[in-house]
C-alpha positions, 0 to 999 in steps of 0.5 A, a space after each residue: 197634894 197641896 202645900 196649903 191650909 187644905 192639906 194642914 188642916 185635914 192633917 189635924 183629922 188624920 192625926 186623931 180622926 181615925 175610925 176605929 175598926 167595927 167589931 165583926 158579928 159573931 158567927 152563928 152558933 148551933 142550937 143547944 139543948 142546955 138551959 137558956 142563961 143570960 150572958 153577962 154584959 162584955 162592954 168595959 168602960 174602955 169599949 164604950 170610950 172607943 165607940 164614942 171616939 169612933 162615932 166622934 172621929 167619923 162625924 168630924 171627918 165627914 163634916 157631920 155636925 149634928 152628930 158632933 154636937 150630940 157626942 161633945 160636952 165642951 164650953 160653948 167656945 169649944 162647940 163654936 170651933 168645932 162648928 167652924 172646922 166642921 163647916 170647913 170640912 163639909 166644904 171639903 167633901 162638896 169640892 171632892 164630889 164636884 171635882 169627881 164629877 168633872 175630872 173624874 175619880 183620879 183628880 187629887 181633889 176628888 180623892 181629898 174627901 176621905 183622909 184614906 184607909 190608911 188611918 183606919 187602924 189607929 184606934 185599934 192601937 190606942 190606949 184608953 185610961 178610965 178614972 172614975 167619970 173620966 177617960 183619955 185616949 192616946 194615939 200612937 205615939 203619945 202626943 194626940 189624945 181625946 178626953 172624955 166625961 161620962 154623963 147621964 146619956 153616956 160618954 162625951 168628948 170634952 177635948 182634944 189635943 189640937 183644939 186649941 191649934 184649931 181655934 187659933 186658926 179659926 179666922 183663917 178656917 172660916 176664910 178657907 171655907 169660903 174659897 173651898 165653896 166658891 171654887 166648888 161653884 167654879 169647878 162645877 160651872 166648868 171654869 177649869 179645863 182640868 183637874 190641875 189647873 183647878 188644884 193651882 188655882 185653890 193652892 194659890 187662893 188658900 196661900 193667900 190667907 196664910 199670907 195676910 196679916 192680922 186685921 186684914 
């Protein structure tokens, strides 16, 4: 859609933040006359890690910073990176809602709030290796990963493959958040005649971020 930081930043989400398919509830069983026994726990450490990965990635894609904070146990600097990126994703969600209200659901901007159902199966094809109180989840392809540590309150995310890349883009992400929020207000106010005009203007403003020299 947009050859700009919008598409580049959303790519980060699509690389490793695919929601895992939820387990379907078991079908009801007929009443049994045999003695009742307590079933043994079936949740493995790998299952628990996948559940946290699903919750973390879903929260990241939605811009749910409160949930991210509850699932992340990295250093303060990493938390600040997540805060910044979450703010950007929240802005993307806002502009998508505004674009749909103004231009209709066919607008590419309206479709940008959800990276797409094509990503939904990624975690189901991932591999998890648990070593005592740490774990690493690798997504198909082997390059993207999420690291975890077991804490007193359960498994938490400690790192993921593109965290350093996102950190390096911190100033651009913050500037992009400001631009997207400004565009959202302008779309809602009726400044653009159609979706294509809004897309062109958003792409232009975001490209200007990429063209800035350090310190400008």
